[in-house]
C-alpha positions in Angstrom: 0.0 0.0 0.0 2.8 2.5 0.9 4.6 1.7 -2.3 1.5 2.4 -4.4 1.0 5.7 -2.6 4.7 6.6 -3.1 4.4 5.7 -6.8 1.2 7.8 -7.1 2.9 10.7 -5.4 5.9 10.4 -7.7 3.6 10.4 -10.7 1.9 13.5 -9.4 5.2 15.2 -8.8 6.4 14.4 -12.3 3.1 15.7 -13.8 3.6 18.9 -11.8 7.1 19.2 -13.1 5.8 18.9 -16.6 3.1 21.5 -16.0 5.7 23.9 -14.5 8.0 23.4 -17.5 5.1 24.2 -19.8 4.2 27.3 -17.9 7.9 28.4 -18.0 8.0 27.9 -21.8 4.8 29.9 -22.2 6.1 32.7 -20.0 9.3 32.8 -22.2 7.1 33.0 -25.3 5.1 35.8 -23.8 8.3 37.6 -23.0 9.3 37.3 -26.6 6.0 38.6 -27.8 6.1 41.5 -25.4 9.6 42.4 -26.5 8.5 42.4 -30.2 5.5 44.6 -29.3 7.9 47.0 -27.4 10.2 47.2 -30.4 7.2 47.8 -32.8 6.0 50.6 -30.5 9.4 52.2 -30.6 9.5 52.0 -34.4 6.0 53.5 -34.5 7.1 56.3 -32.2 10.0 57.0 -34.7 7.5 57.1 -37.6 5.2 59.4 -35.7 8.0 61.7 -34.9 9.1 61.7 -38.6 5.5 62.5 -39.6 5.4 65.3 -37.0 8.6 66.9 -38.4 7.3 66.5 -42.0 4.1 68.3 -41.0 6.2 71.1 -39.4 8.2 71.5 -42.6 5.0 71.6 -44.6 3.7 74.3 -42.3 6.8 76.3 -42.7 6.7 76.0 -46.5 3.0 77.1 -46.4 3.9 80.1 -44.4 6.7 81.0 -46.8 4.3 80.7 -49.7 1.8 82.9 -47.9 4.4 85.6 -47.3 5.6 85.3 -50.9 2.0 85.8 -52.1 1.7 88.9 -49.9 4.8 90.3 -51.3 3.6 89.7 -54.9 0.3 91.3 -54.0 2.2 94.3 -52.7 4.3 94.5 -55.9 1.2 94.2 -58.1 -0.6 97.0 -56.2 2.5 99.2 -56.5 2.6 98.5 -60.3 -1.0 99.5 -60.6 -0.3 102.9 -59.1 
């Protein structure tokens, strides 16, 4: 009787070891996915920053065009006099 209980306990312990190993591997896989998501987020931040600077440059160009148009308007008015 004691031997059968000991074998049963040993089987349960082995099953628990297997479950723990599976959980460990799953945790490692989740860490890998989390790291990939983190790297993707950093890349997206870089793209967002590049888009921000592009928008700033377009804004500056639009302002330059606006001032050029004002200057041309002034020249045209002067020529009409």
